[in-house]
C-alpha positions as CSV (number, residue, x, y, z in Angstrom):
1,M,98.1,114.9,127.2
2,P,98.6,111.2,127.4
3,D,101.9,109.8,126.1
4,D,101.9,107.6,123.0
5,A,101.7,104.4,125.0
6,A,98.7,105.6,126.9
7,R,97.0,106.7,123.7
8,A,97.6,103.3,122.2
9,R,95.9,101.7,125.1
10,Q,93.0,104.1,124.7
11,R,92.8,103.8,121.0
12,T,89.7,101.7,121.0
13,G,87.7,104.3,123.0
14,T,84.2,103.3,121.9
15,G,85.8,99.9,121.0
16,I,86.9,97.6,123.8
17,A,85.4,99.9,126.5
18,L,82.0,99.3,124.9
19,V,82.7,95.6,124.3
20,L,83.3,95.1,128.0
21,T,80.0,96.9,128.8
22,L,78.1,95.2,126.0
23,V,79.1,91.8,127.2
24,L,77.0,92.5,130.2
25,G,74.0,93.7,128.1
26,A,70.3,93.3,128.4
27,L,67.9,90.6,129.4
28,L,64.2,91.7,129.7
29,V,61.7,89.1,130.6
30,T,58.8,89.2,128.2
31,G,58.0,89.8,124.6
32,L,54.2,89.9,124.9
33,P,52.0,93.1,125.1
34,R,50.7,94.2,128.4
35,D,47.8,96.5,129.3
36,G,50.2,99.5,129.5
37,D,51.6,98.9,126.0
38,R,49.8,101.7,124.1
39,R,51.2,104.6,122.2
40,P,51.0,108.1,123.8
41,D,48.1,108.9,121.4
42,G,46.1,106.0,122.8
43,G,46.6,103.6,119.9
44,A,48.0,100.1,120.2
45,C,51.3,99.0,118.7
46,A,52.4,95.7,117.5
47,P,55.4,93.7,118.8
48,R,58.3,93.9,116.4
49,T,61.6,92.0,116.2
50,V,64.2,90.8,113.7
51,A,62.4,88.5,111.2
52,S,65.4,87.9,109.0
53,W,68.8,89.4,108.3
54,S,71.6,89.2,105.8
55,A,75.1,90.7,105.3
56,D,75.2,94.0,103.3
57,S,78.4,93.4,101.4
58,A,78.1,96.5,99.2
59,L,78.4,99.0,102.1
60,T,81.0,96.9,103.9
61,S,83.1,96.8,100.7
62,E,82.7,100.5,100.1
63,F,84.3,101.3,103.4
64,A,87.1,98.8,102.7
65,R,87.7,100.4,99.3
66,Y,87.8,103.9,100.7
67,G,90.0,103.0,103.7
68,D,92.5,101.2,101.5
69,D,92.8,104.1,99.0
70,D,96.3,105.5,99.5
71,A,95.9,108.6,97.3
72,R,95.9,110.9,100.4
73,G,97.7,110.8,103.7
74,D,95.2,112.7,105.8
75,D,92.0,110.7,105.3
76,W,90.1,107.9,107.1
77,T,91.6,104.4,107.1
78,G,89.6,102.9,110.0
79,G,87.4,103.8,112.9
80,D,84.5,102.9,115.2
81,G,81.5,104.6,116.7
82,T,79.7,104.6,113.4
83,H,76.8,107.1,113.0
84,S,75.3,108.7,109.9
85,V,72.9,111.5,109.0
86,R,71.4,112.5,105.6
87,L,72.1,116.1,104.5
88,P,69.5,118.3,102.7
89,D,71.5,118.0,99.4
90,G,71.4,114.2,99.5
91,R,74.9,113.6,100.8
92,L,75.4,111.3,103.7
93,L,77.7,112.4,106.6
94,W,79.4,109.6,108.5
95,L,80.7,110.3,112.0
96,F,83.3,108.2,113.7
97,S,85.0,108.2,117.1
98,D,88.6,107.0,117.5
99,T,90.0,107.1,113.9
100,Y,93.2,106.1,112.1
101,L,94.4,108.4,109.4
102,G,97.4,108.1,107.1
103,R,98.3,105.7,104.3
104,V,97.5,102.1,103.9
105,H,100.2,99.8,102.3
106,R,99.4,96.8,100.1
107,P,100.0,93.3,101.3
108,P,102.0,91.5,102.4
109,N,102.5,93.2,105.8
110,P,105.8,93.2,107.6
111,A,104.8,89.8,109.3
112,G,104.5,88.3,105.8
113,E,100.7,88.1,106.1
114,S,98.3,88.8,103.2
115,H,96.8,91.9,104.8
116,A,96.9,95.5,103.9
117,W,98.6,97.4,106.7
118,R,99.5,100.8,108.1
119,D,102.6,102.1,109.9
120,A,102.5,101.9,113.7
121,T,103.2,105.7,113.6
122,A,99.9,106.4,111.7
123,P,98.0,109.3,113.1
124,L,95.1,108.5,115.6
125,V,92.5,111.2,116.2
126,R,89.5,111.1,118.6
127,N,86.9,111.8,115.9
128,S,86.4,112.1,112.2
129,A,83.7,112.7,109.5
130,V,83.5,111.3,106.0
131,L,81.2,112.4,103.2
132,M,79.3,110.0,100.9
133,R,77.4,110.8,97.7
134,G,75.4,108.3,95.7
135,G,76.7,105.4,97.7
136,R,80.4,106.3,97.2
137,L,82.6,107.7,99.9
138,E,84.3,110.9,98.6
139,R,86.4,112.7,101.2
140,T,87.3,113.0,104.9
141,L,86.7,116.4,106.5
142,P,89.7,117.9,108.4
143,A,90.3,115.7,111.4
144,P,89.7,115.9,114.2
145,L,86.4,117.7,113.4
146,F,85.8,118.4,117.1
147,P,89.0,119.3,119.0
148,D,89.8,118.2,122.5
149,P,88.1,120.5,125.0
150,A,91.0,120.3,127.5
151,P,94.2,118.3,128.1
152,N,93.4,114.6,128.8
153,R,89.8,115.1,127.7
154,W,88.3,114.3,124.3
155,R,85.0,114.3,122.3
156,W,83.4,111.3,120.7
157,P,80.6,112.1,118.2
158,V,77.5,110.0,118.4
159,A,74.0,110.6,116.8
160,A,73.3,113.6,114.6
161,R,70.3,115.2,112.9
162,V,69.5,118.1,110.6
163,E,67.1,120.6,112.3
164,P,66.1,124.3,112.2
165,R,68.7,126.6,113.6
166,S,66.1,127.6,116.2
167,P,62.4,126.5,116.6
168,G,60.5,127.7,113.6
169,S,63.5,128.9,111.6
170,A,63.8,128.3,107.9
171,E,67.5,127.9,108.1
172,Q,68.8,124.4,108.8
173,V,72.0,123.2,110.5
174,V,73.5,119.9,111.6
175,R,73.4,119.1,115.3
176,V,75.9,116.5,116.5
177,L,75.7,115.0,119.9
178,L,79.1,114.6,121.6
179,W,80.3,112.5,124.5
180,V,83.0,114.1,126.6
181,R,85.3,111.7,128.5
182,T,88.3,112.4,130.7
183,A,91.4,110.2,131.1
184,G,91.1,108.1,134.2
185,R,92.6,105.2,136.0
186,S,91.3,101.6,136.3
187,P,88.5,100.7,135.9
188,W,88.1,103.9,133.8
189,I,91.0,103.3,131.5
190,Y,88.9,104.2,128.5
191,G,87.8,107.5,130.0
192,V,85.5,108.8,132.7
193,P,82.0,109.9,131.5
194,T,82.1,113.7,131.8
195,A,79.4,115.5,129.8
196,T,77.0,115.5,126.9
197,E,77.6,118.4,124.4
198,V,75.9,119.4,121.2
199,A,77.9,120.8,118.2
200,T,76.4,122.9,115.4
201,L,77.7,122.5,111.9
202,S,76.7,125.0,109.1
203,L,75.1,123.9,105.9
204,P,76.1,123.1,103.2
205,D,79.8,123.6,104.1
206,L,79.7,121.7,107.4
207,R,81.8,124.3,109.2
208,P,81.9,123.8,113.0
209,E,80.2,126.8,114.5
210,S,79.8,126.1,118.2
211,V,79.7,123.5,121.0
212,V,77.5,123.8,124.0
213,T,77.2,121.6,127.1
214,V,73.7,120.3,127.6
215,L,74.3,117.9,130.6
216,D,77.4,118.2,132.8
217,Q,77.9,115.1,134.9
218,Q,81.1,116.0,136.8
219,R,79.2,116.6,140.1
220,V,77.9,113.0,140.0
221,A,80.4,111.4,142.4
222,D,80.1,107.9,141.1
223,P,81.2,107.8,137.5
224,S,79.2,104.6,136.9
225,R,76.0,106.6,137.5
226,R,76.9,109.4,135.1
227,V,74.6,109.5,132.0
228,L,75.7,110.5,128.5
229,F,73.0,111.1,126.0
230,G,73.0,110.7,122.2
231,T,73.7,107.1,121.3
232,T,70.6,107.3,119.2
233,L,67.9,109.8,118.2
234,V,64.2,109.2,117.1
235,E,62.0,111.9,115.7
236,E,58.2,112.0,116.4
237,D,55.5,114.6,116.4
238,G,57.8,117.6,116.6
239,W,60.1,116.1,119.3
240,T,63.5,114.6,119.1
241,Y,63.9,111.7,121.6
242,V,67.5,111.4,122.7
243,F,68.5,108.0,124.2
244,G,71.6,107.5,126.4
245,G,73.0,105.4,129.1
246,D,75.4,105.1,132.0
247,D,78.5,102.9,132.2
248,G,77.6,100.0,134.5
249,R,80.7,98.6,136.3
250,P,81.1,94.8,136.2
251,A,82.1,94.6,139.9
252,S,79.0,96.3,141.2
253,R,76.4,97.0,138.5
254,P,76.8,94.5,135.6
255,A,74.4,96.1,133.1
256,S,74.1,99.7,131.9
257,H,70.8,101.5,132.2
258,A,69.0,103.1,129.3
259,H,67.6,106.7,129.7
260,V,65.7,109.0,127.4
261,A,65.3,112.8,127.1
262,R,63.3,114.8,124.6
263,V,63.8,118.2,122.9
264,P,61.4,120.2,120.7
265,E,62.5,120.4,117.0
266,G,65.2,123.1,116.7
267,G,66.2,123.0,120.4
268,L,69.0,120.4,120.6
269,A,71.6,123.1,121.2
270,D,69.5,124.8,123.9
271,P,70.2,123.2,127.3
272,A,67.0,124.8,128.7
273,A,64.9,123.0,126.1
274,W,65.9,119.5,127.2
275,E,63.4,117.5,129.3
276,Y,64.4,114.2,131.0
277,W,62.1,111.3,131.9
278,N,62.1,111.0,135.7
279,G,60.1,107.7,135.8
280,S,56.7,109.3,135.6
281,A,56.9,112.7,133.8
282,W,59.1,114.8,131.6
283,Q,61.0,117.5,133.6
284,T,63.9,119.9,133.2
285,R,66.7,120.0,135.8
286,T,65.9,116.5,137.1
287,R,68.0,113.4,137.6
288,P,67.1,111.1,134.6
289,R,65.6,107.8,135.7
290,P,66.2,104.6,133.7
291,V,63.6,103.4,131.2
292,L,65.3,100.0,130.9
293,G,67.6,98.1,133.2
294,D,67.8,97.2,136.9
295,G,71.6,97.4,137.1
296,R,71.9,93.7,137.9
297,R,70.6,91.3,135.2
298,T,68.7,93.6,132.8
299,G,69.9,96.6,130.9
300,V,71.7,97.6,127.7
301,G,75.2,98.2,126.4
302,S,76.4,101.8,126.6
303,A,76.0,102.0,122.8
304,F,72.6,101.0,121.4
305,S,70.2,102.1,118.7
306,V,66.5,102.8,118.5
307,V,64.2,103.1,115.5
308,R,60.5,103.7,115.2
309,T,58.5,101.7,112.7
310,D,54.7,101.7,112.3
311,G,54.3,103.2,115.8
312,T,56.5,100.6,117.5
313,Y,60.0,101.5,118.9
314,V,62.6,98.8,118.3
315,L,65.9,98.8,120.2
316,F,69.1,97.0,119.1
317,T,71.9,96.3,121.5
318,M,74.4,93.5,122.2
319,A,73.2,90.4,124.0
320,A,73.8,89.4,127.6
321,G,76.8,87.5,128.9
322,A,79.6,86.1,126.7
323,E,77.2,86.4,123.7
324,G,77.6,90.2,124.0
325,L,80.9,89.8,122.0
326,T,79.1,88.3,119.0
327,T,75.3,88.6,119.2
328,V,72.8,91.5,118.6
329,A,69.5,91.4,120.5
330,A,66.3,93.3,119.8
331,Y,63.6,94.8,122.1
332,W,60.4,96.6,121.4
333,A,58.1,99.2,123.1
334,C,55.1,101.4,122.3
335,S,56.7,104.5,123.8
336,P,60.2,105.7,124.2
337,T,59.7,105.5,127.9
338,G,58.7,101.9,127.7
339,P,57.9,99.4,129.0
340,W,60.5,97.6,126.9
341,H,60.1,93.9,126.0
342,G,62.7,91.4,125.0
343,P,65.0,90.1,123.8
344,T,62.6,88.8,121.2
345,E,65.2,87.7,118.6
346,E,68.9,87.6,118.4
347,F,71.4,87.2,115.5
348,R,75.1,86.8,115.1
349,P,76.7,89.0,112.4
350,A,80.0,87.8,110.8
351,L,83.3,88.5,112.4
352,P,86.5,88.7,110.3
353,Q,88.6,86.3,112.3
354,G,89.1,84.8,115.8
355,G,90.1,87.2,118.6
356,T,87.7,89.9,117.4
357,A,84.5,91.2,118.8
358,A,81.4,93.0,117.6
359,Y,79.9,96.0,119.3
360,N,77.9,99.3,118.8
361,P,75.0,98.1,116.6
362,Q,73.6,101.3,115.0
363,A,70.6,101.7,112.7
364,H,70.8,103.9,109.6
365,P,67.2,104.7,108.6
366,E,68.4,107.1,105.8
367,L,69.7,104.0,104.0
368,S,66.7,101.9,104.7
369,D,63.6,101.4,102.5
370,G,61.0,98.9,101.4
371,G,60.8,97.2,104.8
372,R,64.6,96.7,105.1
373,L,66.6,98.3,107.8
374,V,70.4,98.8,107.5
375,L,72.4,98.2,110.7
376,S,76.2,98.7,111.2
377,Y,78.3,97.1,113.8
378,D,81.9,97.8,114.7
379,V,84.7,95.3,115.0
380,N,87.8,95.4,117.2
381,W,90.6,93.2,118.6
382,L,89.3,91.7,121.8
383,E,92.5,91.7,123.9
384,T,93.8,95.1,124.9
385,A,97.5,93.9,125.0
386,G,98.9,94.2,121.5
387,A,95.7,95.4,120.0
388,A,97.2,98.5,118.4
389,V,99.7,96.2,116.7
390,M,97.0,93.9,115.4
391,L,94.9,96.7,114.1
392,S,97.9,98.1,112.2
393,R,99.0,94.9,110.6
394,N,95.5,94.1,109.4
395,V,93.7,97.4,108.6
396,S,90.5,95.6,107.6
397,L,89.7,94.7,111.3
398,Y,88.9,98.2,112.7
399,R,86.1,99.2,110.2
400,P,82.3,99.0,110.3
401,R,80.4,96.1,108.8
402,F,76.8,96.2,107.7
403,V,73.7,94.0,107.7
404,T,70.2,94.4,106.4
405,V,67.4,93.2,108.7
406,R,63.7,92.9,108.2
407,L,61.3,93.4,111.1
408,G,58.2,91.3,111.8
409,P,56.2,89.9,114.7
410,P,58.0,87.7,117.3
411,R,57.9,84.0,116.5
């Protein structure tokens, strides 16, 4: 296992690693419909982008309240990789990647600053899950929820959904997509992409039952060409569309590519049920082909989110260049396979202080209604040197923030 210093350097897993990738995010060239922009059923779809946005202080404050509660020493106090899924009984399951546990101390911190803080020895786990009921966070499940598969290898949970245990079954379970990464050397100091797995949780007790590998990437020699799926899921007409990406390396391929697979309802945990878009058709046992990105000036960050609204797919990722540290961009398509258009609109959510960066924009449709869409974004300290110290002396930094957006036609 990595020593404590190595773990401290890696503690932002889906944090600074994604920031560096997202800085080099997407730039597509047009926001106007083309002749090929029609839904698979033959109908036309309308361009959609961010018409307006505002901070969602209620959700942001709820995570601050729960994280600062020092009643327990084994619960969530901060994390990133924010995903959510609505359970059949109405509860909301929140999934996080690298997570701090332990207790939070009231200000002032040891440096005399007016921040709540945690001890430098506070436990850090690779993943966690927190339950919410009626808009209030209640408890943290035993963490880590998904144990490391091997020494120097870990699991980050990404998107999840409730589906039949098998196609046609009346019994429901929770499927959680997992990214497996392996400790590596520069430039892979935040882990080498290794495999996509699917975990099954029982309902209603959320007991981990099994983990299966659906796409092993260890035979792909170039780690920057390895594809991990599950950054976002979209359900349509009995299919679950699973989006993912590779990790573009700044020296050679500045932007990551977006890919898509599909699985029939109830089949996420069956590797044989997965079909990958090869550029012209859905096939099993094929090398996925990108649906967005040329690896040079167009593409996405390795963590992005897709929603479907009124027949139009809308994708959220961080913007290109230096704005990728602060700015969310939107794209649209009539099909999960594209063509994708954008960026059609960008916005800059609030950051808590200088020296921090935003990353991992994720949509939460289960919290959205009446034309409003809830997005989260993660925040981290930008510089890797001393980051663990900064995140401990101000616990509010390493927590999700929320915004509400409304979609409309491009201006």
